[in-house]
C-alpha angles and dihedrals in degrees: 000000000000117000114261116237111259133217106263098192121227117317136174120251112263086233095059112115113244097234097032124102091203095095136134127209127215134201126193116204133171112248095013104058119214128340125204126193141163110267090215093054106034092162094049096089136269140240116235124199131176122260094252092051090048090051091051090047092053092046090052091051093048090052093055 
């Protein structure tokens, strides 16, 4: 039986600068895809995209 994806909790992008306040946080959840929010305004809402859309987004970034 394959391992089910687990909720990772919110985490900062690995590309966020250490001293910068211009960061985004991501959260990977089974059944909901990937959430993205502003780290400075965690309660201000989040954008959720499906896993396939997130994979295409990352592939596009890596191709740049």
